[in-house]
BAVEX-407917 format. One record per residue: residue number from 1; residue in three letters; x, y, z of N, C-alpha, C in turn. Coordinates in Angstrom, 3 decimals. Example, Ala and Ser with C-alpha at 12.3 -4.5 7.8 and 13.67 -1.06 7.14 Angstrom:
<nuses>
- i,aa,n.xx,n.yy,n.zz,ca.xx,ca.yy,ca.zz,c.xx,c.yy,c.zz
- 1,ALA,13.190,-5.690,7.800,12.300,-4.500,7.800,13.200,-3.300,7.800
- 2,SER,12.850,-2.250,7.080,13.670,-1.060,7.140,12.900,0.030,7.870
</nuses>
This chain:
<nuses>
- i,aa,n.xx,n.yy,n.zz,ca.xx,ca.yy,ca.zz,c.xx,c.yy,c.zz
- 1,MET,73.194,127.032,118.369,74.285,126.605,117.491,73.679,125.828,116.334
- 2,THR,73.992,126.201,115.098,73.433,125.536,113.918,74.551,125.064,113.009
- 3,PRO,75.129,123.900,113.276,76.236,123.413,112.458,75.765,122.980,111.089
- 4,ARG,76.701,122.936,110.187,76.423,122.494,108.825,76.194,120.992,108.803
- 5,ASP,75.099,120.557,108.178,74.803,119.134,108.031,74.668,118.825,106.554
- 6,ALA,75.649,118.099,106.016,75.675,117.808,104.584,75.021,116.477,104.255
- 7,SER,74.150,115.969,105.141,73.573,114.648,104.920,72.545,114.656,103.816
- 8,ASP,72.366,113.493,103.229,71.338,113.291,102.216,70.026,113.014,102.932
- 9,ALA,68.978,113.739,102.572,67.705,113.588,103.259,67.156,112.180,103.133
- 10,ASN,67.564,111.441,102.110,67.071,110.093,101.912,67.950,109.022,102.564
- 11,ASP,68.990,109.472,103.268,69.917,108.529,103.894,69.205,107.718,104.973
- 12,ASN,69.411,106.415,104.997,68.790,105.554,106.000,69.683,105.487,107.219
- 13,ARG,69.232,106.091,108.321,70.062,106.151,109.527,70.279,104.771,110.122
- 14,TRP,69.442,103.799,109.768,69.569,102.453,110.339,70.095,101.462,109.300
- 15,SER,70.900,101.947,108.351,71.393,101.074,107.287,72.324,99.992,107.811
- 16,ASP,72.956,100.209,108.954,73.801,99.199,109.585,73.284,99.009,111.004
- 17,LEU,72.549,97.915,111.232,71.910,97.711,112.529,72.907,97.498,113.648
- 18,ASP,74.154,97.135,113.309,75.192,97.008,114.326,75.741,98.363,114.739
- 19,ARG,75.349,99.403,114.025,75.857,100.756,114.294,74.692,101.747,114.375
- 20,PRO,73.916,101.675,115.447,72.771,102.577,115.579,73.217,104.026,115.726
- 21,PRO,72.360,104.965,115.365,72.712,106.380,115.480,72.744,106.835,116.928
- 22,LEU,73.455,107.915,117.172,73.472,108.530,118.489,72.136,109.222,118.750
- 23,ASN,71.772,109.312,120.010,70.523,109.939,120.415,70.837,111.295,121.047
- 24,ALA,70.686,112.364,120.260,71.044,113.698,120.739,70.210,114.116,121.940
- 25,THR,68.937,113.780,121.933,68.065,114.153,123.059,68.536,113.502,124.348
- 26,ALA,68.846,112.208,124.285,69.311,111.500,125.474,70.669,112.017,125.936
- 27,LEU,71.543,112.349,124.992,72.853,112.880,125.360,72.728,114.219,126.080
- 28,ASN,71.881,115.100,125.575,71.683,116.389,126.242,71.068,116.208,127.623
- 29,ARG,70.108,115.298,127.738,69.467,115.061,129.018,70.482,114.560,130.052
- 30,ALA,71.416,113.735,129.598,72.385,113.140,130.513,73.539,114.080,130.857
- 31,LEU,73.899,114.974,129.932,75.139,115.733,130.091,74.953,117.211,130.425
- 32,VAL,73.830,117.792,130.040,73.634,119.231,130.211,72.826,119.488,131.477
- 33,ARG,73.428,120.189,132.425,72.747,120.544,133.674,72.796,122.053,133.849
- 34,ASP,71.661,122.647,134.173,71.580,124.082,134.421,71.565,124.338,135.922
- 35,GLY,71.556,125.618,136.280,71.443,125.984,137.687,72.783,126.169,138.357
- 36,GLU,72.739,126.242,139.685,73.937,126.539,140.486,75.028,125.503,140.287
- 37,HIS,74.626,124.247,140.144,75.605,123.171,139.962,75.549,122.668,138.519
- 38,GLY,75.533,123.604,137.599,75.438,123.270,136.188,76.687,122.584,135.677
- 39,SER,76.570,121.996,134.525,77.685,121.276,133.907,78.466,122.198,132.983
- 40,LEU,79.646,121.760,132.616,80.433,122.462,131.606,79.720,122.425,130.263
- 41,TRP,79.093,121.295,129.957,78.490,121.110,128.636,77.155,121.817,128.557
- 42,ARG,77.013,122.664,127.545,75.817,123.488,127.396,74.909,123.012,126.272
- 43,ASP,75.455,122.343,125.273,74.653,121.974,124.110,75.389,120.881,123.342
- 44,VAL,74.736,119.754,123.113,75.322,118.657,122.352,74.536,118.516,121.052
- 45,GLN,75.190,118.847,119.947,74.560,118.751,118.636,75.130,117.547,117.885
- 46,VAL,74.241,116.776,117.235,74.659,115.628,116.440,74.201,115.846,115.000
- 47,VAL,75.144,115.773,114.053,74.806,115.886,112.631,75.158,114.577,111.936
- 48,GLU,74.446,114.300,110.866,74.669,113.051,110.149,76.047,113.004,109.489
- 49,ARG,76.426,114.093,108.836,77.667,114.086,108.075,78.195,115.508,107.957
- 50,THR,79.509,115.656,108.023,80.118,116.962,107.790,81.551,116.736,107.350
- 51,GLY,82.212,117.816,106.949,83.614,117.693,106.567,84.491,117.487,107.778
- 52,SER,84.420,118.431,108.722,85.245,118.373,109.923,84.524,119.077,111.057
- 53,THR,84.306,118.379,112.159,83.659,119.014,113.303,84.534,120.130,113.862
- 54,ASN,85.853,119.972,113.804,86.733,121.037,114.282,86.560,122.311,113.463
- 55,SER,86.596,122.160,112.140,86.442,123.330,111.274,85.090,123.997,111.494
- 56,ASP,84.031,123.203,111.624,82.701,123.756,111.834,82.620,124.519,113.152
- 57,LEU,83.169,123.936,114.217,83.052,124.570,115.528,83.942,125.802,115.634
- 58,VAL,85.106,125.774,115.005,85.953,126.976,114.960,85.210,128.101,114.254
- 59,ALA,84.554,127.788,113.147,83.812,128.809,112.402,82.656,129.357,113.221
- 60,LEU,81.932,128.484,113.911,80.816,128.928,114.740,81.287,129.813,115.881
- 61,ALA,82.395,129.425,116.511,82.938,130.236,117.599,83.401,131.589,117.098
- 62,SER,84.038,131.604,115.934,84.535,132.860,115.367,83.391,133.798,115.011
- 63,ASP,82.220,133.228,114.665,81.045,134.037,114.315,80.185,134.365,115.532
- 64,GLY,80.632,133.952,116.726,79.861,134.215,117.928,78.622,133.363,118.070
- 65,LYS,78.576,132.210,117.376,77.394,131.350,117.391,77.572,130.121,118.279
- 66,ALA,78.686,130.046,119.003,78.916,128.940,119.921,79.723,129.459,121.097
- 67,ASP,79.449,128.933,122.265,80.150,129.370,123.466,80.780,128.168,124.152
- 68,GLU,81.500,128.431,125.255,82.155,127.342,125.963,81.134,126.267,126.339
- 69,GLY,81.543,125.029,126.166,80.676,123.915,126.492,79.886,123.391,125.314
- 70,ALA,80.041,124.011,124.147,79.381,123.496,122.946,80.078,122.210,122.508
- 71,VAL,79.278,121.223,122.120,79.790,119.939,121.642,79.158,119.656,120.286
- 72,LEU,79.983,119.363,119.306,79.492,119.039,117.965,79.974,117.641,117.594
- 73,VAL,79.022,116.749,117.310,79.320,115.356,117.000,78.836,115.061,115.579
- 74,ALA,79.647,114.347,114.809,79.238,113.928,113.463,79.207,112.410,113.395
- 75,GLU,78.136,111.884,112.817,78.070,110.443,112.617,79.082,109.995,111.567
- 76,GLU,79.439,110.923,110.678,80.434,110.622,109.647,81.162,111.902,109.274
- 77,GLN,82.481,111.816,109.138,83.299,112.940,108.670,83.948,112.534,107.352
- 78,ASN,83.948,113.444,106.371,84.635,113.121,105.119,85.853,114.010,104.876
- 79,ALA,86.132,114.903,105.829,87.342,115.727,105.704,87.955,115.954,107.073
- 80,GLY,87.845,114.942,107.933,88.441,115.048,109.257,89.951,115.142,109.162
- 81,ARG,90.544,115.853,110.126,91.985,116.079,110.079,92.641,115.626,111.365
- 82,GLY,93.840,115.050,111.216,94.679,114.751,112.350,95.858,115.712,112.363
- 83,ARG,96.886,115.338,113.119,98.079,116.175,113.139,98.715,116.222,111.756
- 84,LEU,99.392,117.329,111.466,100.104,117.524,110.207,99.161,117.417,109.013
- 85,ASP,97.875,117.781,109.252,96.853,117.783,108.198,96.613,116.411,107.574
- 86,ARG,96.897,115.343,108.322,96.573,114.012,107.827,95.054,113.834,107.842
- 87,SER,94.536,113.062,106.885,93.089,112.867,106.814,92.643,111.854,107.864
- 88,TRP,91.381,111.988,108.278,90.808,111.071,109.254,89.416,110.714,108.752
- 89,THR,89.241,109.546,108.176,87.943,109.119,107.666,87.625,107.725,108.188
- 90,ALA,86.325,107.414,108.253,85.877,106.107,108.712,84.436,105.923,108.278
- 91,PRO,83.959,104.671,108.215,82.557,104.444,107.847,81.606,105.147,108.816
- 92,ALA,80.422,105.495,108.321,79.427,106.178,109.156,79.116,105.366,110.409
- 93,ARG,79.071,106.063,111.538,78.678,105.509,112.836,79.605,104.398,113.327
- 94,SER,80.820,104.346,112.787,81.785,103.333,113.228,82.665,103.845,114.361
- 95,GLY,82.554,105.123,114.661,83.392,105.701,115.698,82.739,106.918,116.311
- 96,LEU,83.505,107.614,117.121,83.067,108.880,117.704,83.951,109.980,117.139
- 97,PHE,83.326,110.953,116.494,84.043,112.059,115.864,83.384,113.340,116.361
- 98,PHE,84.050,114.050,117.259,83.398,115.204,117.869,84.418,116.249,118.313
- 99,SER,83.907,117.464,118.506,84.735,118.585,118.931,84.032,119.324,120.052
- 100,VAL,84.829,119.921,120.944,84.288,120.702,122.059,84.949,122.070,122.069
- 101,LEU,84.203,123.058,122.531,84.714,124.426,122.614,85.007,124.764,124.066
- 102,LEU,86.246,125.169,124.329,86.687,125.500,125.682,87.238,126.918,125.722
- 103,LYS,86.997,127.587,126.842,87.543,128.933,127.068,88.257,128.914,128.419
- 104,PRO,89.555,128.654,128.421,90.289,128.470,129.681,90.569,129.795,130.407
- 105,THR,89.512,130.464,130.838,89.649,131.733,131.551,90.479,131.538,132.818
- 106,GLY,91.424,132.416,133.018,92.261,132.333,134.206,93.476,131.457,134.051
- 107,VAL,93.615,130.815,132.900,94.782,129.971,132.635,95.721,130.721,131.693
- 108,PRO,96.978,130.937,132.076,97.915,131.615,131.178,98.003,130.898,129.822
- 109,VAL,98.074,131.666,128.756,98.085,131.095,127.410,99.219,130.095,127.233
- 110,GLU,100.354,130.326,127.885,101.481,129.414,127.716,101.194,128.018,128.279
- 111,ARG,100.134,127.879,129.065,99.768,126.563,129.589,98.682,125.882,128.758
- 112,TRP,98.167,126.550,127.753,97.109,125.959,126.934,97.605,124.743,126.154
- 113,GLY,98.916,124.643,125.971,99.482,123.483,125.280,99.232,122.170,126.006
- 114,TRP,98.809,122.245,127.267,98.489,121.030,128.011,97.119,120.465,127.628
- 115,LEU,96.299,121.234,126.910,94.937,120.773,126.631,94.881,119.452,125.837
- 116,PRO,95.684,119.258,124.788,95.646,117.948,124.117,96.067,116.805,125.041
- 117,LEU,97.039,117.061,125.910,97.493,116.022,126.837,96.414,115.740,127.879
- 118,LEU,95.776,116.797,128.379,94.667,116.649,129.318,93.545,115.824,128.690
- 119,THR,93.238,116.125,127.438,92.183,115.390,126.747,92.544,113.917,126.614
- 120,GLY,93.805,113.633,126.321,94.243,112.248,126.237,94.039,111.500,127.539
- 121,VAL,94.386,112.137,128.651,94.184,111.520,129.968,92.702,111.260,130.205
- 122,ALA,91.867,112.254,129.883,90.428,112.111,130.101,89.848,110.984,129.265
- 123,VAL,90.244,110.893,128.001,89.717,109.847,127.118,90.183,108.471,127.581
- 124,ALA,91.457,108.340,127.905,91.985,107.046,128.352,91.273,106.578,129.614
- 125,THR,91.034,107.498,130.536,90.319,107.154,131.770,88.910,106.670,131.455
- 126,ALA,88.231,107.380,130.557,86.854,107.026,130.212,86.771,105.685,129.492
- 127,LEU,87.699,105.421,128.580,87.651,104.166,127.825,87.911,102.968,128.728
- 128,SER,88.744,103.145,129.719,88.978,102.067,130.672,87.704,101.739,131.441
- 129,ARG,86.984,102.794,131.852,85.774,102.587,132.656,84.598,102.102,131.814
- 130,ALA,84.376,102.733,130.663,83.156,102.471,129.896,83.285,101.310,128.919
- 131,ALA,84.493,101.076,128.413,84.673,100.038,127.400,85.568,98.897,127.872
- 132,GLY,86.199,99.064,129.019,87.077,98.016,129.519,88.323,97.828,128.685
- 133,VAL,88.765,98.913,128.046,89.946,98.851,127.184,91.064,99.696,127.791
- 134,ASP,92.219,99.085,128.011,93.383,99.840,128.461,93.913,100.652,127.295
- 135,THR,94.004,101.954,127.483,94.430,102.866,126.431,95.696,103.579,126.866
- 136,ALA,96.732,103.483,126.060,97.987,104.171,126.343,98.047,105.454,125.519
- 137,LEU,98.869,106.396,125.961,98.985,107.691,125.307,100.338,107.805,124.616
- 138,LYS,100.293,108.090,123.327,101.514,108.351,122.574,101.626,109.861,122.420
- 139,TRP,102.718,110.419,122.944,102.871,111.867,122.920,102.893,112.371,121.480
- 140,PRO,102.190,113.481,121.175,101.388,114.259,122.122,99.903,113.981,122.092
- 141,ASN,99.395,113.225,121.085,97.933,113.205,120.971,97.339,111.938,120.379
- 142,ASP,98.053,110.827,120.435,97.515,109.575,119.895,97.030,108.675,121.024
- 143,LEU,95.968,107.913,120.743,95.407,106.954,121.688,95.721,105.557,121.174
- 144,LEU,96.421,104.761,121.972,96.875,103.438,121.548,96.143,102.336,122.300
- 145,VAL,95.785,101.279,121.567,95.220,100.077,122.182,96.045,98.888,121.735
- 146,THR,95.852,97.775,122.398,96.587,96.556,122.052,95.654,95.580,121.348
- 147,VAL,96.052,95.149,120.157,95.288,94.192,119.365,96.204,93.022,119.031
- 148,ASP,95.874,91.850,119.541,96.698,90.655,119.303,98.160,90.903,119.666
- 149,GLY,98.360,91.550,120.796,99.706,91.806,121.288,100.446,92.930,120.596
- 150,GLU,99.771,93.618,119.673,100.404,94.682,118.908,99.810,96.037,119.287
- 151,GLU,100.666,97.029,119.431,100.247,98.392,119.764,99.686,99.069,118.517
- 152,ARG,98.433,99.548,118.602,97.812,100.165,117.438,97.123,101.476,117.829
- 153,LYS,97.068,102.396,116.864,96.398,103.669,117.091,94.899,103.514,116.871
- 154,ALA,94.113,103.890,117.904,92.658,103.804,117.799,91.994,105.166,117.892
- 155,GLY,92.780,106.204,118.063,92.175,107.528,118.165,93.218,108.621,118.191
- 156,GLY,92.740,109.844,118.066,93.639,110.985,118.072,92.921,112.239,118.527
- 157,ILE,93.716,113.261,118.803,93.228,114.526,119.348,93.864,115.665,118.573
- 158,LEU,93.078,116.690,118.281,93.593,117.863,117.579,93.016,119.114,118.224
- 159,ALA,93.876,119.991,118.733,93.446,121.242,119.347,93.785,122.413,118.432
- 160,GLU,92.825,123.345,118.278,93.013,124.521,117.436,92.494,125.762,118.152
- 161,ARG,93.208,126.864,117.992,92.733,128.126,118.547,91.521,128.611,117.764
- 162,ALA,90.589,129.218,118.494,89.414,129.827,117.879,89.310,131.236,118.439
- 163,GLY,89.871,132.195,117.723,89.932,133.554,118.239,90.988,133.687,119.311
- 164,THR,90.837,134.683,120.163,91.866,134.964,121.167,91.619,134.281,122.498
- 165,ASP,90.382,133.821,122.736,90.074,133.299,124.068,89.549,131.874,124.082
- 166,SER,89.579,131.198,122.950,88.946,129.878,122.874,89.853,128.846,122.206
- 167,VAL,89.597,127.595,122.551,90.274,126.455,121.932,89.216,125.424,121.567
- 168,VAL,89.285,124.910,120.354,88.433,123.797,119.944,89.286,122.536,119.983
- 169,VAL,88.810,121.543,120.715,89.522,120.270,120.812,88.701,119.206,120.097
- 170,GLY,89.295,118.596,119.081,88.635,117.538,118.332,89.138,116.172,118.772
- 171,ILE,88.225,115.223,118.846,88.558,113.872,119.292,87.975,112.874,118.297
- 172,GLY,88.794,111.930,117.875,88.322,110.850,117.017,88.679,109.521,117.640
- 173,ILE,87.704,108.620,117.754,87.930,107.308,118.350,87.315,106.246,117.444
- 174,ASN,88.111,105.290,117.010,87.585,104.157,116.252,86.906,103.195,117.233
- 175,VAL,85.626,102.995,117.068,84.891,102.165,118.020,84.643,100.764,117.472
- 176,THR,83.921,100.642,116.357,83.548,99.309,115.865,84.213,98.953,114.539
- 177,LEU,85.238,99.683,114.134,85.902,99.358,112.868,86.395,97.918,112.870
- 178,ARG,86.092,97.226,111.776,86.568,95.863,111.594,87.911,95.884,110.874
- 179,GLU,88.581,94.760,110.880,89.932,94.695,110.317,89.955,95.152,108.867
- 180,ASP,88.929,94.775,108.086,88.922,95.134,106.673,88.506,96.579,106.422
- 181,GLU,88.154,97.313,107.482,87.759,98.711,107.347,88.835,99.685,107.817
- 182,LEU,89.920,99.175,108.364,90.952,100.047,108.915,91.569,100.903,107.814
- 183,PRO,91.763,102.195,108.075,92.248,103.093,107.031,93.704,102.872,106.651
- 184,VAL,94.519,102.457,107.603,95.952,102.236,107.349,96.423,101.070,108.191
- 185,PRO,97.504,100.411,107.768,98.094,99.372,108.618,98.515,99.982,109.950
- 186,GLY,98.314,99.264,111.014,98.695,99.790,112.318,97.570,100.502,113.039
- 187,ALA,96.419,100.662,112.378,95.264,101.253,113.049,94.552,100.180,113.863
- 188,GLY,93.708,100.615,114.783,92.961,99.685,115.614,91.615,100.280,115.968
- 189,SER,90.870,99.567,116.795,89.570,100.053,117.256,89.281,99.430,118.613
- 190,LEU,88.287,99.979,119.294,87.912,99.419,120.591,87.423,97.980,120.424
- 191,ALA,86.652,97.726,119.371,86.141,96.377,119.143,87.278,95.383,118.943
- 192,LEU,88.265,95.743,118.130,89.391,94.843,117.873,90.244,94.635,119.128
- 193,ALA,90.185,95.602,120.047,90.949,95.496,121.295,90.178,94.744,122.376
- 194,GLY,89.008,94.201,122.010,88.249,93.386,122.951,87.382,94.166,123.916
- 195,ALA,86.843,95.295,123.488,86.013,96.121,124.365,84.813,95.339,124.893
- 196,VAL,84.493,95.561,126.160,83.322,94.918,126.745,82.047,95.620,126.312
- 197,SER,82.173,96.861,125.852,81.021,97.599,125.335,81.477,98.491,124.192
- 198,THR,80.695,98.495,123.114,80.966,99.415,122.011,79.747,100.309,121.772
- 199,ASP,78.948,100.508,122.808,77.800,101.407,122.734,78.330,102.836,122.686
- 200,ARG,78.163,103.500,121.558,78.776,104.822,121.384,78.156,105.874,122.295
- 201,ASP,76.853,105.761,122.592,76.243,106.699,123.536,76.929,106.609,124.895
- 202,THR,77.108,105.382,125.365,77.738,105.166,126.671,79.172,105.689,126.685
- 203,VAL,79.919,105.377,125.629,81.313,105.800,125.567,81.421,107.319,125.481
- 204,LEU,80.580,107.950,124.659,80.636,109.403,124.521,80.303,110.088,125.835
- 205,ARG,79.295,109.613,126.527,78.961,110.206,127.823,80.143,110.098,128.792
- 206,ALA,80.763,108.925,128.824,81.893,108.714,129.729,83.054,109.640,129.387
- 207,VAL,83.344,109.802,128.094,84.448,110.672,127.678,84.165,112.118,128.058
- 208,LEU,82.962,112.606,127.792,82.649,114.006,128.094,82.627,114.265,129.597
- 209,ARG,82.147,113.323,130.389,82.177,113.504,131.842,83.610,113.517,132.366
- 210,SER,84.437,112.633,131.835,85.838,112.600,132.252,86.564,113.871,131.825
- 211,LEU,86.286,114.338,130.613,86.913,115.564,130.131,86.480,116.761,130.978
- 212,GLU,85.219,116.822,131.333,84.743,117.906,132.198,85.484,117.894,133.537
- 213,ASP,85.616,116.721,134.125,86.281,116.601,135.424,87.731,117.074,135.352
- 214,TRP,88.482,116.595,134.357,89.894,116.965,134.247,90.065,118.434,133.868
- 215,TYR,89.222,118.916,132.973,89.338,120.313,132.544,89.076,121.261,133.700
- 216,LEU,88.023,121.033,134.471,87.705,121.925,135.582,88.782,121.863,136.665
- 217,ARG,89.313,120.673,136.888,90.387,120.537,137.876,91.618,121.332,137.439
- 218,TRP,91.949,121.225,136.165,93.108,121.937,135.615,92.864,123.445,135.589
- 219,ARG,91.680,123.862,135.188,91.360,125.287,135.129,91.345,125.905,136.521
- 220,ASP,90.800,125.173,137.495,90.758,125.688,138.869,92.157,125.833,139.456
- 221,ALA,93.115,125.071,138.914,94.513,125.182,139.357,95.294,126.155,138.484
- 222,ALA,94.566,127.012,137.737,95.177,127.991,136.826,96.085,127.319,135.803
- 223,GLY,95.724,126.089,135.421,96.494,125.377,134.419,97.786,124.767,134.917
- 224,ASP,98.000,124.759,136.228,99.236,124.198,136.784,99.194,122.680,136.625
- 225,PRO,100.095,122.097,135.836,100.035,120.652,135.574,100.397,119.803,136.786
- 226,VAL,101.147,120.379,137.727,101.525,119.634,138.930,100.398,119.683,139.950
- 227,ALA,99.904,120.884,140.244,98.853,121.032,141.246,97.575,120.301,140.853
- 228,SER,97.293,120.227,139.556,96.081,119.556,139.087,96.249,118.046,138.979
- 229,GLY,97.467,117.564,139.106,97.749,116.139,138.969,97.893,115.681,137.531
- 230,LEU,97.816,116.629,136.584,97.825,116.261,135.177,99.173,115.714,134.724
- 231,GLN,100.253,116.387,135.089,101.568,115.963,134.617,101.892,114.543,135.087
- 232,GLU,101.616,114.252,136.349,101.909,112.929,136.895,101.043,111.851,136.244
- 233,THR,99.758,112.164,136.047,98.848,111.173,135.472,99.175,110.901,134.011
- 234,TYR,99.482,111.968,133.264,99.846,111.756,131.863,101.107,110.910,131.763
- 235,ALA,102.116,111.228,132.553,103.374,110.476,132.496,103.142,109.002,132.813
- 236,ALA,102.242,108.719,133.771,101.986,107.333,134.166,101.346,106.534,133.038
- 237,GLY,100.574,107.198,132.178,99.899,106.488,131.105,100.526,106.669,129.741
- 238,CYS,101.698,107.300,129.687,102.317,107.625,128.401,103.223,106.499,127.927
- 239,ALA,102.876,105.915,126.787,103.662,104.812,126.229,104.956,105.291,125.607
- 240,THR,105.099,106.603,125.428,106.301,107.141,124.778,107.477,107.219,125.742
- 241,LEU,107.204,107.529,127.006,108.290,107.675,127.975,109.006,106.345,128.200
- 242,GLY,110.333,106.430,128.245,111.147,105.242,128.432,111.423,104.485,127.146
- 243,ARG,110.944,105.020,126.015,111.120,104.361,124.726,112.185,105.063,123.890
- 244,ALA,112.798,104.298,123.008,113.640,104.895,121.977,112.711,105.503,120.935
- 245,VAL,112.960,106.765,120.588,112.060,107.468,119.677,112.852,108.266,118.651
- 246,ARG,112.157,108.615,117.579,112.675,109.564,116.606,111.642,110.679,116.470
- 247,ALA,112.072,111.893,116.746,111.176,113.041,116.615,111.465,113.725,115.291
- 248,GLU,110.435,113.789,114.444,110.552,114.441,113.144,110.007,115.853,113.285
- 249,LEU,110.884,116.825,113.187,110.575,118.208,113.525,110.361,119.063,112.284
- 250,PRO,109.728,120.220,112.459,109.602,121.155,111.337,110.971,121.502,110.761
- 251,GLY,111.019,121.723,109.462,112.282,122.037,108.813,113.091,120.807,108.462
- 252,ASP,112.427,119.640,108.419,113.092,118.379,108.052,114.228,118.020,108.996
- 253,ARG,114.093,118.398,110.264,115.087,118.003,111.270,114.568,116.799,112.045
- 254,THR,115.486,115.983,112.535,115.101,114.841,113.362,115.990,114.778,114.597
- 255,ILE,115.424,114.238,115.659,116.167,113.973,116.887,115.888,112.534,117.283
- 256,THR,116.920,111.776,117.569,116.764,110.386,117.983,117.361,110.212,119.373
- 257,GLY,116.662,109.456,120.200,117.154,109.212,121.549,116.091,108.542,122.383
- 258,GLU,116.225,108.656,123.694,115.246,108.071,124.608,114.352,109.165,125.168
- 259,ALA,113.045,108.933,125.120,112.093,109.870,125.721,112.124,109.665,127.229
- 260,VAL,112.571,110.681,127.954,112.835,110.489,129.387,111.877,111.229,130.308
- 261,ALA,111.190,112.279,129.813,110.342,113.051,130.723,109.438,113.997,129.956
- 262,LEU,108.477,114.561,130.671,107.697,115.700,130.198,108.117,116.897,131.030
- 263,ASP,108.348,118.048,130.384,108.699,119.220,131.170,107.439,119.967,131.591
- 264,ALA,107.620,121.093,132.277,106.490,121.842,132.833,105.569,122.413,131.769
- 265,ASP,106.038,122.489,130.529,105.218,123.000,129.426,104.574,121.888,128.608
- 266,GLY,104.732,120.638,129.057,104.150,119.513,128.336,105.000,119.034,127.175
- 267,ARG,106.218,119.562,127.062,107.094,119.132,125.975,107.753,117.797,126.326
- 268,LEU,108.041,117.020,125.290,108.716,115.742,125.468,110.224,115.976,125.512
- 269,VAL,110.864,115.462,126.557,112.311,115.613,126.705,112.994,114.345,126.205
- 270,ILE,113.876,114.518,125.211,114.570,113.389,124.602,116.057,113.462,124.948
- 271,ALA,116.574,112.384,125.516,118.001,112.290,125.821,118.707,111.697,124.609
- 272,THR,119.554,112.482,123.982,120.233,112.036,122.766,121.519,111.291,123.113
- 273,GLU,122.084,110.628,122.102,123.333,109.903,122.308,124.478,110.838,122.633
- 274,ALA,124.314,112.119,122.284,125.357,113.100,122.584,125.299,113.584,124.029
- 275,GLY,124.324,113.059,124.796,124.220,113.441,126.193,123.432,114.710,126.427
- 276,VAL,122.712,115.163,125.421,121.915,116.381,125.533,120.457,116.012,125.782
- 277,GLN,119.814,116.725,126.700,118.383,116.535,126.924,117.644,117.631,126.170
- 278,GLN,116.978,117.231,125.094,116.366,118.168,124.165,114.840,118.144,124.318
- 279,PRO,114.224,119.273,124.725,112.760,119.308,124.774,112.166,119.502,123.377
- 280,VAL,111.092,118.776,123.094,110.416,118.860,121.800,108.968,119.281,122.053
- 281,GLY,108.579,120.395,121.449,107.228,120.900,121.662,106.300,120.645,120.504
- 282,ALA,106.841,120.366,119.336,106.012,120.124,118.146,106.757,119.173,117.228
- 283,GLY,106.015,118.320,116.572,106.633,117.380,115.656,105.918,116.047,115.683
- 284,ASP,106.436,115.108,114.945,105.858,113.774,114.861,106.828,112.804,115.519
- 285,VAL,106.366,112.038,116.485,107.238,111.132,117.221,106.968,109.695,116.791
- 286,VAL,108.044,108.991,116.457,107.949,107.585,116.045,108.561,106.729,117.135
- 287,HIS,107.807,105.724,117.600,108.349,104.772,118.551,109.241,103.786,117.803
- 288,LEU,110.483,103.673,118.224,111.427,102.774,117.572,111.456,101.438,118.283
- 289,ARG,111.604,100.394,117.507,111.687,99.059,118.107,113.053,98.851,118.746
- 290,SER,113.052,98.122,119.832,114.319,97.820,120.495,115.160,96.903,119.606
- 291,ALA,116.453,97.083,119.675,117.355,96.263,118.851,117.326,94.808,119.326
</nuses>
C-alpha cells in the first residue's frame, strides 16, 4: 500500500516536543500478526500529511492496492471530513486521524449500517482503558467527553463504501488539543478531559485492538447486533438515549421528541409529542437542553 504523502521534506518531525511522531515500525510490530492466529490488521502505514485518510484509502481499495486490515494514519489532515461534509482539521500530531479498510464477508449489506456504531463502542472502550477517559456516544458517530462539567465532542467516525464489498471507516480523536486550539466552541480533547495518558501510540494500539475484537465478534455473528452484544453495549453508552433531541433530516425536515431506543437496524427511534415513534436512519441529531 503506497498512500499519498504531501509532507514537506524539510518538515521537522520533532517541532513540538510535547507531540512526538508515531512510530510505524513499533505499531506494526505490536498489531500485525501472521500465521494461524493472525490479526485482522495487515499493514499500518503512517504519513506525515494528507488531505483525507478516508479518501486515500477508498482510492487505494478501488484500485486494488489495499485489502482488508489496511490501516492508514496521518499525522496531519488538511481536508479531513466529518458527517455532512463538515471539515475536520487540527494541528499536526495533536490527535489521531486514521482510516481502516474492512470487508464484512458473510454479513448482509443491510447490517453494515452498524459499523459506525460498532466503531464508537470500540473507541469508547479503548479510551476508557488506555486514557482513563469516560467517553459517551452521541448517535450516530460522535465521541463525547466531559470538560469542566460540560459535554464536548472529542472525536468522530465516518464510514464510506469502497466498491461493492468493502467499507472504509475513518476515525478522528482530539488527543492533546489545548483550549486555544479547539476548532469550534463545544469541542474537546482527551487532555482537556483529564486523560491519565495522552501517548498517541498507546491510544492507537488500544483503539485498533478494541476495534478488531468488536468487529470479529460482530462478523462472526453475521452482523447480528443482539447476538454480538453490540446493540446492548451501544445503548448502555449512548448519551442520546433518554434525551430530548431534534433530528435534522435530509430535505430540510426536522423531528423533535425523546430518543427512546435503537432499532434492529441501528436507527434512532424518536417518540414525538404526537405519540408517534419515528425511526431515524440518517441526519444530524441535536441534544436539547432540559427546560
